[in-house]
N, C-alpha and C positions, 0 to 999 in steps of 0.2 A: 919755971917754965921751960919746956922743951925747946931746943934750939931748932929754928926752921929755916930750911935753906933752900936755894934756887937750884934746879937741875935742868941742864941743857940737854936735848937728845936730838942727836942727828942720824938720818938715815935715808936711805933712797927707795924709793918704790917706782918700779918700771921706768927709770931714768929719770924721775923727778927728784929733785931734793928737797926734803923737808926737815925744818928745824922746830921742836917743840919745848918751849920752856914752861917748866911745869914747878910751881911751888906747893910744897907738900912736906909732910913729916917723913923722917928718915926712916921710919917703921912701915911707910904705907908703901911698899914696893909692888904690892898686888894691884893697887889701883892705877899705879903707873903703867904696869903690864896691859891691863885692861883699856886704858886709854889709847895706848898705842895699837892694840889691835882694833880698836874702832875706826881710828885714823887708816889703818892699813885697808880695812874691809870697804870704806868710804870712798878712799883712794882708787882701789881696784874696780869699783862699780862704774866709776866715771869713765873708764878706757872701753867704750862700747866696740864691738866689732863693724867696722865700716864695709856694707855690701853694696856693690854696684847693680843696677838694674839686671845686667845680663847674669849675674850671680843667683840674684834672687828667683830669676825664671828658671835657672838650671836646677837649683834646690827644689822648686816646684815640681818640676819635670821628674826628677829622680825620687822624690821623698812625700809627695802627696798622697794620702791613702786613696783619695777618690779615683786617681789615675792608676795606682797599684791595683785596685779592684778589677779595672778594664784589663789591665796586664794577667792577672789570674784567670780571667774568664778566657782570654786568649789561649793560654797555655792549657786551659780545660779543653776548648774544641779541638787544639790540635792533640790532645791525648785522646779524645772520642774517635778522631779521625784515623788514629793508627788501629782501631778495630773496625773500620769501615767494611772491609773486604772479609770478614770473617764466617764462616759457615756455621749452621746450627750444628748443635751437638749430634753425634750420631746416638741411636736408640737401640738398647739391647735389652731383651728379653727372654725369659724361660717358661715354659709351662707343658702341658700335656696337647696332643694331636690325636684326635678320633679316639679317645679312650672311653670305653663303655662306663655307664652308672654302676656302682656295687649291686650285687644280686642279679646282674644279667647272664644269661647263659651265653657263652663262649662256643661258638663252632670250630674255631681254627685259631692257630697261635697269633695270626695276624689280627685279630679281633681284640687282642690286649692293648692295641694303640703303640703310641709313641711318646718319648720325651723330646719335646721341640727346643731349640735355641733358634732366636731370631736376631737379625742385626739388620738396622735400616738406617740410611743415610740420606739427607735431603741436600741437593746440589744446587745451589741458586745459579742463576743466568750470569755470567761475568760482565755484560754489558751493565745490568742492574747495579753490582757490586763496583763498578767504575764511577757510574754515574753517583751514586749514593756518597762514594768517597770525594768526588768533586764538590758535591753540594755542601758536605761537612766542612771542607776546606774554605769554601766561599764564606761561611758564616762566620769564620775567624777573622777574616778581612773586613766585615762589617764592624765586628768590633774593635777593631784597630781605629777605623776610622771615627768610631764613637768616641775612642780615648782621644784622638786628636781635636775632636769636637770640644769635648769636657777640657780639655787643655787650653784651647782658645778662649774659652770663657774664663778659667782661673788666670791666664795671663793677663785678660783685660782687667780683671778684677785687682791683680798685683799691680797692674801698671797704674791705674786710677788712684790706688793707695801710695804708691810711690811719688806719683805727681801732685798729689794732694800735699803730702808730706813736704814736699818741694816748696808750695805755696805758703803751707805753714810756717816754714822758716822764714820766708820771706816777710810773713805778718808779724812773726817775732823781732826780726830786725827794725821793722819800721815801729812796731810799740815801744821797743827800748829807746830809739831816737826820742819818740813822742814823751817817754817818760823823764828822759835827760832834758827836754825842751821845758816841759809843763815844772818840773822841779827847779829849772832855772827861774822861769817866771815866778814861782812862788817864794824864792829866796828874795827876788828882788822886790815883790809886793811888801814882804814882811819887812825888808829893810826900810822902804819909803813909807810904810805905815804911821810909825811914830813921827814922822815929820809932816804930816796930814798931806802926803803926796798920792795917797790911795785910799781905798775905802775897805772896812773889813768885807764888806759883801764880795768884793773882788776876789779877796783872799779865800772865802769860803768856797766860791766857785771855781777856783784853780785847784784848791783841794779835791773838791768832787771831780773834775776832770782827772785828776791824776789818780784817783780810785777807779775811775771808769777804765783807763787805760790798764791799770794794774790788773782789773778784773778781766779784760779781754785778753789779757797776757796769761792768766791763769786757764782760761777758757781755750786758748790755742795750745797750750801745752798739754791739757788733758786731751785734746784732739789728736796731736801728735801720739801720745801714749798708747790712745786706742787704735791709731793705725799701726803702730809697733806692734800691738799684741794679734791684730788680725794678719799682718804679713808674716809673724812667726807661726800662726796656725795654719796659715798657707804653706809654708815652707815645711812645717811638722817638725818644729825645732822647739826645745823646751821654753816654755813661757818666762823662766827666769833670766833666760840668755839676755844680755844687754846689746842691741843692735843699733846701727846708724846708716843713714843713707848716705851716698855720695853726693855732696853738695855741688859738685863740679858737673853734674848730668846736664846736658844740655837737650832741650826737647825742642824738635823741630816738625815742620809739616812741608810734605812736598805731594802736590797731586799725583795721583798715579794714572797713566792712561789704560791700566787694565781694564778700568771699568766700563770703557767702549767697546770692549771685546768679551762678549759673554763666555766665549770657549775659553780664553785665558781666566776670567773670573771663576768660572766652574772649575777649572782645573786647581785654583788655588785656595778654594773653600771645602771644609772637610765636611760640611754638612752636604753639599752636593756630591762630594765623593761618595758620602754615606748612602745617598738615594741610589747612586750609580752601583755600588756594591749589592745595595738591596735589591735592585732590579736584576742584578748578576746571579743572586741567589735564587730569586724566583724562576729565573729562566732554567738554571741548572735543576731546580726543583720540578719545573714543568717536564724537562727532559727526562728526568728520573722517573716521573709519572707517566710519561710515554712509553719507558722500556716495561712498564708493568704489562704491556702488551705481548711481551717476549715470553716463551714459555720457562718454566723452572722444571727441575729433574729431581729424580728419586731412585735409588736402587735399594733393594731389598734381597737379603739371603736367609732362607730357613732351613736348618738341619733339624732331621728327625732321626733319633736313636730308638729303634722299635723295643718294645718291653719283652714281646714274644722271643721265643728260640729260634735260632736258625732263619730271621727274618732280615732282609737286606736293608741297610741305611739308605734314607732318601733326603732329598733336599729340593728346594724350591727357589729359584733365583729370577727375579723381577726387575724390571726398569719401567719407570713410569714417567709421564711428561704431562704438565698443567696444560689446559687449553684456555688462556685467559681472555681470547678473542670471542668466546661466547657471549652472545647479548646479553646475559642476564648478568655477568659478571664485568662486563667492559664499560658498564655505565657509570660506575665511582671514578675510574681514572680519567676517562674522558671529561666528566664534569670538572674535576679538579684541573685538567689543564686548559678548558676554557674560562674559569674562573679567574686562573693565575694570570691570564691574558689581559682580562679587563683591568685586574690588579696593575699589572704593568703599564698599560696605557695611562692608568690614572696617575701613578707615580712619575711619570715622565711630564705630563700636565703641571703636578706639584713641583716638580724642578725648573720648568719653565717660569712658573710664577714667582718662585723663590729667586731666580735669576733677575726678572724683570724688576721685581720690587728693589733688589738689592743695588741694581744698576741706578735706578731713580734715588735711592738713599744715598749713595755715594756720591752722585752728582750734587744733590743738595746739600749734604754736608761740605763737599768741597768749596762750595760758593760761600757757604756760611763761614767756614775756617779762615777764607782770604778776608773777608769782610771783618771778622773779628781780630785778626791780625793789623789790619789798618787802624781798628779802633785802638788796640794796643799800642801801637807807635805813636797814635795822637797822644794817648795818655803819657806815654814815656818821652816824647820829645817836645811836645807843646803845653799840654794842660798842666801837668804836675810842676815843670819848670817855672811857668807863669805864675802858679799859686806860692809855689815857695819863693820866688822874689817878693810877691805880695807880703808873705810872712815876715821876710827878712826885713824888709822896709819898716812894716809897723814895728817889728822888735827893735830896730835899731831907734826909730823915733821915740820909742819908750824908754830905751835906755838913756837917751839924750834928753828927758823930760821934756819931748814935744808930742808925746802921745799917750793913750790912756790903755789900760790893761785889757778891758773889754774888746779894743780893735784888736789886740794882739792874740787875744783867744779866739776871736771871729777869724782871723787870718789863719791861724795854725788848726783851727776846725775845718775850715774850706781845703786846706791842704792835706790834712788827715784823711778826711772823707775822700778825696780824690785818690790818694796813695791806697787806702783799703779797697776802693772801688776797682781801681787798676788790679790788685792781687786777686780780687774776687773773679774779675773778668778772666785773669791769667789762668785761674783755675777751672773756669767753665770750658777755657781754651785747651786747657791739657786734656780735660774730659771728652770734650768732642774729638781731639786726635785719638784718644784710645778707642773711641766708638768707631771712627773711621778705619783704622787698623784692625779693629777687630771684624768688621765686615770684609777688608780685605784679606785677613788672617795673616798679619805679619808683625 
């Protein structure tokens, strides 16, 4: 039989020292290498990149495809604006002028006609060109506010996921503590059962509670994994990258007096700014339509080269101007101006309605957040400490053979329910803060 030897392998991975003792045949060096590679890969995957909330939001702002789409639209409108003051292309033509049909009898040389070359250029009114340029430039500003509005939505979604991840980590911490507590109960019950100091049913009940805690832990970890993928999608980074949130993040709420001033509130909200920019676009378009009453110009030059001998060359030069104030042509732009005026008035009413509704929502959410903060403080300073003391008292009595396991389980369940309820309310509190900040756009 071949000699078996134990090999000790020591190496460092990202600052951590590992020692692996492998018992193998001397010839199986390839298996040893494969084992080392597996440990290296596993260890590397445990080192996730810790991202603060500001870093997450910055990456969303720079890398999210939805926002990049708005950036491209703005660039497109800027490109369109560069050609806003262009003229129509000149028209050049060639043909014959006053040329008789074949077979006609010619009386003189001039009856042979002329070869004609024509050049025509339309000259638009400069006021119309300037108005058109201003109109196109204002459309880009609407898209910029649209981007800000989309970013506000994505920022609120990212904050919600980030804060929910924080709450899930607190749940994991509570569940790990509960797992340790129930495992201790189970060990004590298993030790006392052979001495008729406990029932088999209590042991099974404890095992069931332990499985429930482990199942909740699995669900919470799956929820964290889902949030991780969603955040990576918002940041547009590879799904295989490993990320972690900053557990030292502090979430706080401070009421904002901006909500009592609709002017300041409107200055902070991108949806209101987008309405303002849209109104500006319509006013500039209205001005552009009003300039349709101004005339346009056209010049034309025709050169005639005679076909007959000893005939003079001739030309025709013409300058033309349009008359847009004619009643049959002015109806269109006048109707456009009047219709846009009604649209502007409608958008102003919509803007007023949004601000009124937002002010009411913000006041209601501020009051609700204050109330939720008080409830969380009660859970943290009164309810959970009292139930923890109750559990510790029953557990101490059970350890001293002065109590029964069901009493300990009841005390633990009451404390566990309060702890989980606290975390659930904390998650609702975080979500409400995000909604509040989304309305304020901060």
